[in-house]
MILUM-969224 format. One record per residue (C-alpha): residue number from 1; residue in one letter; x, y, z. Coordinates in steps of 0.2 Angstrom, whole numbers. Example, Ala and Ser with C-alpha at 12.3 -4.5 7.8 and 13.67 -1.06 7.14 Angstrom:
<nodes>
NODE | 1 | a | 62 | -22 | 39
NODE | 2 | s | 68 | -5 | 36
</nodes>
This chain:
<nodes>
NODE | 1 | m | 654 | 357 | 478
NODE | 2 | n | 643 | 371 | 486
NODE | 3 | v | 625 | 365 | 485
NODE | 4 | l | 619 | 382 | 492
NODE | 5 | k | 627 | 393 | 479
NODE | 6 | e | 627 | 381 | 464
NODE | 7 | y | 610 | 374 | 465
NODE | 8 | r | 601 | 386 | 477
NODE | 9 | f | 596 | 371 | 488
NODE | 10 | i | 599 | 372 | 507
NODE | 11 | p | 611 | 359 | 514
NODE | 12 | l | 605 | 353 | 531
NODE | 13 | e | 617 | 339 | 536
NODE | 14 | e | 630 | 327 | 527
NODE | 15 | g | 635 | 310 | 532
NODE | 16 | q | 647 | 297 | 525
NODE | 17 | d | 634 | 290 | 513
NODE | 18 | h | 620 | 303 | 513
NODE | 19 | i | 617 | 322 | 511
NODE | 20 | k | 601 | 330 | 517
NODE | 21 | i | 595 | 346 | 508
NODE | 22 | a | 580 | 357 | 509
NODE | 23 | v | 571 | 361 | 493
NODE | 24 | p | 555 | 371 | 487
NODE | 25 | e | 539 | 362 | 482
NODE | 26 | s | 544 | 368 | 464
NODE | 27 | y | 561 | 360 | 464
NODE | 28 | d | 569 | 353 | 448
NODE | 29 | p | 572 | 334 | 451
NODE | 30 | f | 586 | 334 | 438
NODE | 31 | k | 596 | 345 | 449
NODE | 32 | v | 594 | 333 | 463
NODE | 33 | e | 600 | 318 | 452
NODE | 34 | e | 615 | 329 | 447
NODE | 35 | i | 619 | 331 | 466
NODE | 36 | r | 617 | 313 | 469
NODE | 37 | f | 629 | 309 | 454
NODE | 38 | r | 642 | 322 | 459
NODE | 39 | t | 643 | 317 | 477
NODE | 40 | g | 640 | 299 | 475
NODE | 41 | k | 629 | 299 | 491
NODE | 42 | d | 610 | 297 | 494
NODE | 43 | v | 601 | 313 | 493
NODE | 44 | v | 587 | 315 | 507
NODE | 45 | l | 575 | 329 | 503
NODE | 46 | e | 565 | 340 | 515
NODE | 47 | v | 552 | 349 | 504
NODE | 48 | l | 546 | 366 | 510
NODE | 49 | p | 533 | 378 | 504
NODE | 50 | d | 540 | 390 | 491
NODE | 51 | e | 538 | 405 | 502
NODE | 52 | e | 546 | 397 | 518
NODE | 53 | f | 560 | 390 | 507
NODE | 54 | a | 563 | 408 | 500
NODE | 55 | q | 565 | 416 | 517
NODE | 56 | m | 576 | 402 | 523
NODE | 57 | l | 587 | 403 | 507
NODE | 58 | q | 589 | 422 | 509
NODE | 59 | k | 594 | 420 | 527
NODE | 60 | r | 607 | 407 | 522
NODE | 61 | l | 614 | 416 | 507
NODE | 62 | s | 616 | 432 | 517
NODE | 63 | e | 626 | 423 | 530
NODE | 64 | e | 638 | 416 | 516
NODE | 65 | e | 655 | 425 | 515
NODE | 66 | i | 655 | 437 | 500
NODE | 67 | t | 670 | 434 | 489
NODE | 68 | l | 676 | 439 | 472
NODE | 69 | e | 689 | 431 | 461
NODE | 70 | g | 690 | 433 | 442
NODE | 71 | e | 683 | 444 | 429
NODE | 72 | e | 665 | 451 | 425
NODE | 73 | e | 654 | 443 | 413
NODE | 74 | a | 638 | 453 | 408
NODE | 75 | k | 622 | 444 | 407
NODE | 76 | e | 604 | 450 | 405
NODE | 77 | e | 594 | 447 | 421
NODE | 78 | n | 578 | 453 | 429
NODE | 79 | v | 573 | 437 | 439
NODE | 80 | d | 573 | 432 | 457
NODE | 81 | l | 591 | 434 | 463
NODE | 82 | l | 588 | 420 | 475
NODE | 83 | m | 586 | 408 | 461
NODE | 84 | v | 600 | 414 | 450
NODE | 85 | q | 614 | 401 | 449
NODE | 86 | d | 631 | 410 | 451
NODE | 87 | e | 640 | 410 | 435
NODE | 88 | s | 652 | 425 | 435
NODE | 89 | p | 662 | 431 | 450
NODE | 90 | a | 656 | 449 | 448
NODE | 91 | t | 638 | 443 | 446
NODE | 92 | s | 639 | 433 | 461
NODE | 93 | l | 647 | 447 | 472
NODE | 94 | v | 634 | 460 | 466
NODE | 95 | n | 619 | 448 | 469
NODE | 96 | s | 627 | 442 | 486
NODE | 97 | v | 629 | 461 | 492
NODE | 98 | i | 611 | 465 | 487
NODE | 99 | i | 604 | 450 | 496
NODE | 100 | k | 614 | 453 | 511
NODE | 101 | a | 609 | 472 | 511
NODE | 102 | t | 590 | 467 | 510
NODE | 103 | t | 591 | 454 | 523
NODE | 104 | v | 599 | 465 | 536
NODE | 105 | g | 587 | 480 | 531
NODE | 106 | a | 600 | 492 | 524
NODE | 107 | s | 594 | 507 | 515
NODE | 108 | d | 610 | 510 | 505
NODE | 109 | v | 625 | 501 | 498
NODE | 110 | h | 641 | 511 | 495
NODE | 111 | f | 655 | 504 | 483
NODE | 112 | e | 670 | 516 | 486
NODE | 113 | p | 686 | 514 | 477
NODE | 114 | y | 703 | 520 | 485
NODE | 115 | e | 721 | 519 | 480
NODE | 116 | d | 724 | 500 | 484
NODE | 117 | e | 707 | 493 | 487
NODE | 118 | a | 688 | 496 | 486
NODE | 119 | v | 677 | 496 | 501
NODE | 120 | v | 659 | 490 | 501
NODE | 121 | r | 648 | 498 | 515
NODE | 122 | l | 630 | 496 | 521
NODE | 123 | r | 620 | 510 | 529
NODE | 124 | l | 610 | 502 | 543
NODE | 125 | d | 598 | 513 | 553
NODE | 126 | g | 607 | 529 | 546
NODE | 127 | v | 625 | 523 | 550
NODE | 128 | l | 637 | 516 | 538
NODE | 129 | h | 646 | 499 | 542
NODE | 130 | d | 660 | 491 | 532
NODE | 131 | l | 655 | 474 | 523
NODE | 132 | l | 670 | 469 | 513
NODE | 133 | k | 685 | 474 | 503
NODE | 134 | i | 688 | 471 | 485
NODE | 135 | p | 705 | 471 | 476
NODE | 136 | i | 706 | 487 | 465
NODE | 137 | s | 711 | 476 | 450
NODE | 138 | t | 694 | 468 | 450
NODE | 139 | y | 683 | 482 | 456
NODE | 140 | q | 679 | 488 | 438
NODE | 141 | s | 671 | 472 | 434
NODE | 142 | v | 659 | 474 | 449
NODE | 143 | v | 655 | 492 | 443
NODE | 144 | s | 652 | 486 | 425
NODE | 145 | r | 640 | 473 | 431
NODE | 146 | i | 630 | 486 | 441
NODE | 147 | k | 630 | 497 | 425
NODE | 148 | v | 624 | 483 | 414
NODE | 149 | l | 610 | 480 | 427
NODE | 150 | a | 605 | 498 | 427
NODE | 151 | n | 606 | 501 | 408
NODE | 152 | l | 620 | 513 | 410
NODE | 153 | n | 634 | 517 | 398
NODE | 154 | v | 648 | 504 | 403
NODE | 155 | a | 661 | 513 | 392
NODE | 156 | e | 658 | 530 | 400
NODE | 157 | r | 668 | 533 | 415
NODE | 158 | r | 671 | 552 | 415
NODE | 159 | v | 654 | 559 | 419
NODE | 160 | p | 641 | 555 | 433
NODE | 161 | q | 627 | 543 | 428
NODE | 162 | d | 610 | 539 | 436
NODE | 163 | g | 599 | 523 | 433
NODE | 164 | r | 588 | 511 | 442
NODE | 165 | i | 587 | 492 | 443
NODE | 166 | g | 572 | 482 | 446
NODE | 167 | v | 575 | 465 | 455
NODE | 168 | k | 566 | 452 | 465
NODE | 169 | i | 572 | 444 | 481
NODE | 170 | g | 562 | 430 | 487
NODE | 171 | g | 546 | 436 | 479
NODE | 172 | k | 550 | 454 | 485
NODE | 173 | n | 550 | 468 | 472
NODE | 174 | l | 565 | 479 | 475
NODE | 175 | d | 568 | 496 | 466
NODE | 176 | i | 586 | 500 | 467
NODE | 177 | r | 592 | 518 | 462
NODE | 178 | v | 609 | 518 | 456
NODE | 179 | s | 621 | 533 | 456
NODE | 180 | v | 638 | 532 | 448
NODE | 181 | v | 651 | 546 | 451
NODE | 182 | p | 669 | 547 | 444
NODE | 183 | t | 683 | 549 | 458
NODE | 184 | v | 702 | 550 | 457
NODE | 185 | f | 703 | 531 | 460
NODE | 186 | g | 688 | 525 | 449
NODE | 187 | e | 669 | 526 | 449
NODE | 188 | r | 660 | 527 | 466
NODE | 189 | v | 643 | 518 | 466
NODE | 190 | v | 629 | 521 | 478
NODE | 191 | l | 613 | 510 | 478
NODE | 192 | r | 597 | 516 | 486
NODE | 193 | l | 586 | 501 | 490
NODE | 194 | l | 567 | 504 | 490
NODE | 195 | d | 556 | 489 | 494
NODE | 196 | k | 541 | 492 | 483
NODE | 197 | t | 531 | 478 | 491
NODE | 198 | g | 534 | 485 | 509
NODE | 199 | s | 520 | 493 | 516
NODE | 200 | l | 520 | 512 | 521
NODE | 201 | l | 520 | 517 | 539
NODE | 202 | t | 504 | 524 | 546
NODE | 203 | l | 504 | 539 | 558
NODE | 204 | d | 502 | 527 | 573
NODE | 205 | q | 519 | 518 | 568
NODE | 206 | l | 530 | 533 | 567
NODE | 207 | g | 533 | 535 | 586
NODE | 208 | l | 521 | 550 | 590
NODE | 209 | y | 514 | 550 | 607
NODE | 210 | p | 495 | 550 | 608
NODE | 211 | e | 493 | 569 | 611
NODE | 212 | d | 504 | 573 | 596
NODE | 213 | e | 497 | 560 | 585
NODE | 214 | k | 480 | 568 | 588
NODE | 215 | k | 487 | 585 | 583
NODE | 216 | v | 495 | 578 | 567
NODE | 217 | k | 478 | 569 | 562
NODE | 218 | d | 469 | 585 | 565
NODE | 219 | l | 481 | 595 | 554
NODE | 220 | a | 480 | 582 | 540
NODE | 221 | s | 461 | 583 | 541
NODE | 222 | r | 460 | 602 | 539
NODE | 223 | p | 450 | 608 | 523
NODE | 224 | y | 463 | 620 | 518
NODE | 225 | g | 480 | 628 | 523
NODE | 226 | i | 498 | 623 | 524
NODE | 227 | v | 505 | 610 | 535
NODE | 228 | l | 524 | 609 | 535
NODE | 229 | v | 536 | 594 | 540
NODE | 230 | t | 553 | 601 | 544
NODE | 231 | g | 570 | 593 | 548
NODE | 232 | p | 587 | 589 | 539
NODE | 233 | t | 590 | 577 | 525
NODE | 234 | g | 586 | 559 | 530
NODE | 235 | a | 575 | 564 | 545
NODE | 236 | g | 560 | 554 | 538
NODE | 237 | k | 550 | 569 | 532
NODE | 238 | s | 543 | 560 | 517
NODE | 239 | t | 538 | 545 | 527
NODE | 240 | t | 528 | 557 | 538
NODE | 241 | l | 520 | 565 | 523
NODE | 242 | y | 515 | 548 | 516
NODE | 243 | a | 508 | 543 | 533
NODE | 244 | m | 497 | 559 | 533
NODE | 245 | i | 491 | 555 | 515
NODE | 246 | l | 486 | 537 | 520
NODE | 247 | h | 476 | 544 | 534
NODE | 248 | i | 466 | 556 | 523
NODE | 249 | k | 465 | 546 | 507
NODE | 250 | d | 447 | 545 | 502
NODE | 251 | p | 439 | 541 | 485
NODE | 252 | k | 429 | 558 | 487
NODE | 253 | r | 446 | 568 | 488
NODE | 254 | n | 457 | 572 | 474
NODE | 255 | i | 475 | 570 | 480
NODE | 256 | i | 490 | 575 | 469
NODE | 257 | t | 508 | 574 | 474
NODE | 258 | i | 524 | 582 | 466
NODE | 259 | e | 539 | 573 | 471
NODE | 260 | d | 558 | 572 | 468
NODE | 261 | p | 559 | 557 | 466
NODE | 262 | v | 542 | 547 | 469
NODE | 263 | e | 548 | 535 | 482
NODE | 264 | y | 533 | 524 | 484
NODE | 265 | q | 517 | 522 | 474
NODE | 266 | i | 501 | 525 | 483
NODE | 267 | k | 485 | 518 | 475
NODE | 268 | g | 472 | 531 | 473
NODE | 269 | v | 484 | 546 | 473
NODE | 270 | s | 491 | 554 | 457
NODE | 271 | q | 510 | 556 | 459
NODE | 272 | i | 520 | 568 | 448
NODE | 273 | q | 539 | 566 | 446
NODE | 274 | v | 549 | 582 | 445
NODE | 275 | n | 559 | 583 | 429
NODE | 276 | p | 569 | 600 | 428
NODE | 277 | k | 577 | 594 | 411
NODE | 278 | v | 560 | 597 | 403
NODE | 279 | g | 555 | 612 | 414
NODE | 280 | l | 544 | 602 | 426
NODE | 281 | t | 550 | 610 | 443
NODE | 282 | f | 541 | 610 | 459
NODE | 283 | a | 534 | 628 | 455
NODE | 284 | s | 529 | 624 | 437
NODE | 285 | g | 521 | 607 | 443
NODE | 286 | l | 512 | 616 | 457
NODE | 287 | r | 504 | 628 | 445
NODE | 288 | a | 499 | 614 | 433
NODE | 289 | v | 491 | 604 | 448
NODE | 290 | l | 481 | 619 | 453
NODE | 291 | r | 471 | 617 | 437
NODE | 292 | q | 468 | 599 | 440
NODE | 293 | d | 454 | 603 | 454
NODE | 294 | p | 464 | 596 | 468
NODE | 295 | d | 458 | 595 | 486
NODE | 296 | v | 475 | 590 | 494
NODE | 297 | i | 492 | 594 | 486
NODE | 298 | m | 508 | 587 | 493
NODE | 299 | v | 524 | 596 | 487
NODE | 300 | g | 540 | 586 | 490
NODE | 301 | e | 549 | 602 | 496
NODE | 302 | i | 548 | 620 | 496
NODE | 303 | r | 565 | 625 | 489
NODE | 304 | d | 563 | 643 | 483
NODE | 305 | a | 552 | 659 | 485
NODE | 306 | e | 542 | 655 | 469
NODE | 307 | t | 536 | 638 | 476
NODE | 308 | a | 533 | 645 | 493
NODE | 309 | d | 522 | 659 | 485
NODE | 310 | i | 512 | 647 | 475
NODE | 311 | a | 509 | 636 | 489
NODE | 312 | v | 503 | 650 | 501
NODE | 313 | h | 491 | 656 | 488
NODE | 314 | a | 485 | 638 | 485
NODE | 315 | a | 481 | 636 | 503
NODE | 316 | l | 472 | 653 | 503
NODE | 317 | t | 461 | 647 | 489
NODE | 318 | g | 454 | 632 | 498
NODE | 319 | h | 467 | 619 | 496
NODE | 320 | l | 477 | 608 | 509
NODE | 321 | v | 495 | 609 | 505
NODE | 322 | l | 507 | 597 | 513
NODE | 323 | s | 526 | 600 | 511
NODE | 324 | t | 543 | 600 | 519
NODE | 325 | l | 556 | 613 | 523
NODE | 326 | h | 574 | 612 | 529
NODE | 327 | t | 574 | 620 | 547
NODE | 328 | n | 580 | 615 | 564
NODE | 329 | d | 564 | 616 | 573
NODE | 330 | a | 545 | 620 | 571
NODE | 331 | p | 545 | 638 | 576
NODE | 332 | s | 560 | 642 | 563
NODE | 333 | a | 548 | 637 | 549
NODE | 334 | v | 540 | 654 | 551
NODE | 335 | t | 556 | 663 | 550
NODE | 336 | r | 561 | 653 | 535
NODE | 337 | l | 545 | 657 | 525
NODE | 338 | a | 548 | 676 | 530
NODE | 339 | d | 566 | 675 | 523
NODE | 340 | m | 559 | 668 | 507
NODE | 341 | g | 549 | 684 | 505
NODE | 342 | i | 532 | 678 | 510
NODE | 343 | e | 522 | 693 | 519
NODE | 344 | p | 519 | 690 | 538
NODE | 345 | f | 500 | 692 | 536
NODE | 346 | l | 500 | 678 | 522
NODE | 347 | i | 510 | 666 | 533
NODE | 348 | a | 498 | 669 | 547
NODE | 349 | s | 483 | 666 | 536
NODE | 350 | s | 489 | 651 | 527
NODE | 351 | l | 500 | 641 | 539
NODE | 352 | e | 491 | 629 | 550
NODE | 353 | g | 504 | 619 | 558
NODE | 354 | v | 522 | 613 | 558
NODE | 355 | i | 529 | 596 | 563
NODE | 356 | a | 548 | 595 | 566
NODE | 357 | q | 557 | 578 | 567
NODE | 358 | r | 573 | 568 | 568
NODE | 359 | l | 576 | 550 | 567
NODE | 360 | v | 585 | 541 | 582
NODE | 361 | r | 590 | 522 | 582
NODE | 362 | k | 581 | 511 | 594
NODE | 363 | i | 589 | 500 | 607
NODE | 364 | c | 590 | 482 | 602
NODE | 365 | q | 578 | 472 | 612
NODE | 366 | h | 589 | 456 | 612
NODE | 367 | c | 604 | 464 | 621
NODE | 368 | k | 595 | 479 | 630
NODE | 369 | e | 602 | 482 | 648
NODE | 370 | p | 598 | 496 | 661
NODE | 371 | y | 612 | 507 | 669
NODE | 372 | r | 613 | 522 | 680
NODE | 373 | p | 615 | 538 | 671
NODE | 374 | s | 629 | 550 | 676
NODE | 375 | e | 625 | 567 | 683
NODE | 376 | e | 634 | 575 | 667
NODE | 377 | e | 622 | 564 | 656
NODE | 378 | l | 607 | 570 | 665
NODE | 379 | r | 613 | 588 | 664
NODE | 380 | e | 616 | 587 | 645
NODE | 381 | l | 598 | 582 | 643
NODE | 382 | g | 591 | 595 | 655
NODE | 383 | i | 584 | 582 | 667
NODE | 384 | e | 584 | 586 | 686
NODE | 385 | g | 579 | 574 | 700
NODE | 386 | y | 578 | 558 | 690
NODE | 387 | e | 581 | 543 | 700
NODE | 388 | g | 577 | 529 | 687
NODE | 389 | p | 588 | 519 | 675
NODE | 390 | f | 593 | 523 | 657
NODE | 391 | y | 595 | 509 | 644
NODE | 392 | r | 608 | 504 | 631
NODE | 393 | g | 612 | 489 | 620
NODE | 394 | r | 627 | 478 | 624
NODE | 395 | g | 628 | 472 | 606
NODE | 396 | c | 624 | 455 | 599
NODE | 397 | d | 622 | 445 | 583
NODE | 398 | k | 604 | 451 | 580
NODE | 399 | c | 610 | 469 | 579
NODE | 400 | l | 627 | 466 | 571
NODE | 401 | g | 635 | 471 | 587
NODE | 402 | t | 629 | 489 | 586
NODE | 403 | g | 617 | 489 | 601
NODE | 404 | y | 603 | 496 | 590
NODE | 405 | s | 590 | 489 | 579
NODE | 406 | g | 577 | 500 | 569
NODE | 407 | r | 573 | 518 | 570
NODE | 408 | i | 560 | 529 | 577
NODE | 409 | g | 555 | 548 | 576
NODE | 410 | v | 557 | 561 | 589
NODE | 411 | f | 544 | 575 | 586
NODE | 412 | e | 538 | 592 | 590
NODE | 413 | v | 521 | 597 | 584
NODE | 414 | l | 517 | 616 | 583
NODE | 415 | v | 498 | 620 | 580
NODE | 416 | l | 495 | 638 | 576
NODE | 417 | d | 480 | 645 | 585
NODE | 418 | e | 473 | 663 | 584
NODE | 419 | d | 485 | 670 | 597
NODE | 420 | l | 501 | 663 | 588
NODE | 421 | k | 494 | 669 | 571
NODE | 422 | s | 492 | 686 | 578
NODE | 423 | l | 510 | 686 | 585
NODE | 424 | i | 517 | 680 | 568
NODE | 425 | t | 509 | 696 | 560
NODE | 426 | k | 520 | 706 | 572
NODE | 427 | t | 536 | 696 | 573
NODE | 428 | q | 543 | 681 | 564
NODE | 429 | d | 556 | 678 | 578
NODE | 430 | a | 557 | 660 | 581
NODE | 431 | n | 561 | 662 | 600
NODE | 432 | k | 546 | 673 | 603
NODE | 433 | i | 535 | 661 | 594
NODE | 434 | r | 542 | 646 | 604
NODE | 435 | a | 540 | 656 | 620
NODE | 436 | l | 521 | 659 | 617
NODE | 437 | a | 519 | 641 | 611
NODE | 438 | r | 527 | 634 | 627
NODE | 439 | e | 515 | 644 | 637
NODE | 440 | k | 501 | 634 | 628
NODE | 441 | g | 509 | 617 | 631
NODE | 442 | f | 521 | 615 | 616
NODE | 443 | k | 533 | 601 | 619
NODE | 444 | t | 551 | 602 | 611
NODE | 445 | m | 559 | 588 | 601
NODE | 446 | i | 572 | 586 | 616
NODE | 447 | e | 558 | 584 | 628
NODE | 448 | d | 550 | 571 | 617
NODE | 449 | g | 566 | 562 | 615
NODE | 450 | v | 570 | 562 | 634
NODE | 451 | r | 553 | 553 | 637
NODE | 452 | k | 559 | 540 | 624
NODE | 453 | v | 576 | 538 | 633
NODE | 454 | k | 567 | 536 | 650
NODE | 455 | e | 556 | 523 | 642
NODE | 456 | g | 571 | 513 | 636
NODE | 457 | i | 566 | 516 | 617
NODE | 458 | t | 583 | 525 | 613
NODE | 459 | t | 599 | 531 | 621
NODE | 460 | s | 604 | 548 | 628
NODE | 461 | n | 619 | 548 | 616
NODE | 462 | e | 608 | 544 | 601
NODE | 463 | l | 596 | 558 | 606
NODE | 464 | l | 610 | 571 | 608
NODE | 465 | s | 618 | 567 | 592
NODE | 466 | a | 601 | 569 | 583
NODE | 467 | v | 594 | 584 | 592
NODE | 468 | k | 608 | 596 | 595
NODE | 469 | e | 601 | 612 | 603
</nodes>
């Protein structure tokens, strides 16, 4: 009998004639009697506050080995996963995987079918790690279970489907985005986990050094103009935009966002979800928002010339526009806008600043150790005459052997003054813009990252893989 999985009580110790279990304050005494009857032993209780018990239970469940045997049995469910007794093997496996992913702080869960087996992988700090393997014969049961939870068509296996699951884990509300795509060997499923109860990061939690944080706060507080955050997919651009909005949020200001998708709800901010099926694109949404008397507009991404053109004109007519672009560094944002057909004098008039960023993994504090960097390592980072140590993580239980735990941003913040704006009207060459900016004290992402490497926040390998120059 598995007291943990069957009854959702935590076994503490077991002797010849007794079993000691931890239970929440709201425990069911009939369940305790059932355990007494089934084991034939005295049951000693340790009663814990519900919240403390939920945290302990989540930790213990996440440590349990995840197994699957048997077929799937669909069941309606929108309750706390920690309190669901395991009835069907597929239900048990899906619940266990979600609990494990939440406990270790994974952002995504991948279910990938191949010829002879299916693999479940978790994305931790931006890197995928194998969790377990499922026999291909029972994999479809797991997919069906996920589809039932996400209200998708279980019978349809030929076309991609998207849905969402709302669950609770230990009182935490979790919003799970579900994407199902047919492959040669079956349907591939990716779950994106969004913790709705988790608080958004503020500007001082992103990893900005004080001088850059001050620049970003100044940019966010401008009365009008465009401020862009640039970087590849998964670089944390949306998190930075949300942090800027939290900094300037005020009942006296009308702040409206257009996003795809709306990842986090912010109280006091009107948020619009893009829906191309009904003609609600970034461009059409932005046009509509301008008729809503906004002070600040956040546009999830400037994807095309039309959106760029409307954003520029919104900035010129007294609105602060916050948005993102896909460019490698801050000066390249000017070139990108010019490529989209925006006139140089309009870019110079409207663009106030650009923040470029990447995410790097932080060294695990539990297994961090110093080492002497090689000459080649220092040369790759462009460092000369450095005598101090670098740091790395050995790998331990706390970081699942990776040597890393959590992530932090590396940034470059380009604020456009009159000289830079004047240069932009003459040339949109990123190299020339960078050269002038550096004369004025502009620090590149690699310089920001090197400072974090020297301080033992991240490793040189991690920085070089994130910021390739």
